[in-house]
C-alpha positions, 0 to 999 in steps of 0.5 A, a space after each residue: 783773809 782781806 776785809 773791806 771796812 763797813 759802817 757796821 764792822 769789816 765785811 770779808 772779801 773771802 768766801 763766806 766759808 772762810 768765815 766759818 773757818 775763822 769761827 772754828 779755829 778761834 773757838 778751838 783756840 778759846 776752848 784751850 783754856 777752860 779744856 786745860 783747866 777742867 779737863 782733868 779734874 776727874 783725874 785728881 785722885 787717880 794723880 794723887 795715888 800715882 805720885 804718893 801726894 796729898 790732895 793739896 799738892 795736886 791742887 797746886 798743879 790746878 794753881 800752877 795752871 792758873 797762874 800760868 794762864 795769867 802771866 802768859 797773857 800778859 807775855 803774849 798780848 804785846 809780843 803779838 802786837 809787835 811780831 804779829 798774831 800767827 808767828 807767836 800763835 804757832 810756836 805757843 801751840 807747839 809749846 803747849 803740845 810738848 808740855 801736854 806730853 810732859 805732863 803726861 810723862 812726869 814722874 813726879 808731882 813737882 815736874 807735873 806742876 812745872 809742866 802745869 804751869 807751862 801748859 797754862 803759859 802756852 795756853 794763854 796764847 789761845 786766849 788772848 790771840 783769838 780775842 785780838 784777832 777778832 778786834 783786828 777783823 771786826 769793829 762795832 756791831 759786828 765786833 759785839 756779835 763775832 765776840 759773843 759767839 765766842 764767849 758762848 763757847 767759853 761759857 760752855 767749855 767749863 761745863 763740858 770739859 769734865 764730862 769729856 775728861 771722865 769719858 776718856 777715863 772710861 775707856 779700857 786702859 785709860 789713866 789720867 795720863 791719857 787725858 794730857 795725851 788727849 790735850 797734846 792731840 788738841 795742840 796739835 790739830 789747833 797747830 795744824 788748822 791755824 797753819 793752813 786755815 788762818 791768815 795773819 790779821 795784824 798788818 805790818 804797819 800797825 805793829 809796834 816795837 817789842 822789848 820789856 820796856 816797850 810791853 811795860 809802856 803798852 801796859 801803862 799807856 793802856 791804863 793811862 786811858 780812863 775808860 780803858 781802865 775803868 772797863 778793865 778794873 770792872 771786869 777784873 774785880 766783878 769776874 775775879 770775884 766770881 771764882 769765890 762761887 766757884 770755890 765755894 758753891 761745891 761746899 754750900 750746896 752739898 755740905 750746907 744744903 745737902 744735895 747730892 753730887 748729881 743736883 750739884 752738877 745740874 745747878 752748876 751746868 745751869 748756872 753755865 747756862 746763865 753766862 750763856 744767855 748773858 753773852 747772847 744778850 750783848 750780842 743782840 745789842 744794836 750798836 756800842 750805846 745799846 751795850 753800854 746801857 746793858 753793862 751799866 745795868 748788869 753792874 748794878 743788878 749784879 751788886 745787888 744779887 751779890 748783896 742778896 746772896 750775902 743776905 741769905 747766907 746771914 740767914 741761911 735762907 731757902 735753897 730755891 732763892 739761893 740758887 735764883 740769886 746765883 743765876 741772876 748773878 751768873 747772867 750778869 757775869 756773862 753780860 759783863 765779861 762780854 760787854 766789857 771786852 767789846 766796849 774796852 778794845 774797840 779803840 784799841 786796833 793798834 795794841 789790841 793784844 796788849 789790851 786783850 792780855 790785860 782784860 784776861 789776866 786781871 780776873 785770874 790774878 783777882 780770883 787767885 786772892 778771892 777764891 781762898 778767902 771762902 774757906 774762912 768759915 766751912 760753916 756759913 755761906 756768908 764768906 762766899 757772899 761777902 767776896 762776891 759783894 765786895 768785889 762787885 762793889 769795888 767794880 760798881 765804883 770803877 764803873 761809875 768813876 771812870 767810864 759811865 756815861 749818861 746812855 738814857 
């Protein structure tokens, strides 16, 4: 799609329908990560039964997928900066389809975990390249608005994915293997749509060299950019810490406060809507200056909210207060995720793939460390609160140390 620069972004020269084609394709690519993580959760009991494996072994399949998502972004980002977006995307979607079929046909838990790692590794291309394509085509206000819409989809997908998985399992003769056949079908659809409707968005003149040394050099130069490093560390610490919320709230809501699984699902879904609201708020900003102010306020607010969550854990405060504090925390997560990307990648057009990879991978690495810490004590919400507070506090320090500008 040919684009012409304007003051507020980039204007498509193709018919308006092509903008919708682009949005729908990028939505599908953005959803690959959440679908890959959450769709098969209802199939956990069946996987454990068929493989005669314990719950811990089945959980390792989720760990493998998350690790693959992180590593895959670091691999695909620099590669796409050198080779373009469409070619690497097509290769990754083909491999995603094959790894999904391997998951469905896995004869044992070891093969299944390896296939899940490959699924994550290839699904990462959908995440990192969708963001890089947006940066290739848009800037300024248009970048913020388009990306905020993608982040809304990204926030809704984890809520919907387990429901889709549960609905599939209700079908006659469906098993957990059917879920991975469904994911293979999603990979085929993504490949077909990308092949037919998605054009290359990175001009050859803007591409760099590709090698391990060049990739490491790109990452080094990004972290040498004080402002980018600050945004990356801010979102990496704050969003990474939120995995403690994901790991902790099922036990806290149901174990400590005695809510039913149905009520827990409602509360979890409400917090997903909070992320949507945060992303929507950034999408309504009038430009980078206002986006920067929104981010500054969100970083301050989320630190206060995490301190409140910790305090409520110490005194085992009323459930309603805890729900409100977490809702406020999740609104800020939506703001931080969207605004840091918009502000961090604005000046990274020639290396948007590498920049997108770092912004996506850092929270996963931090989350891999943060989530297990919640299990230090199963009789209190304090561990979760402390992890949330400490990661927010470190994110706050990085923000004010590296990127803060007076915007009043």
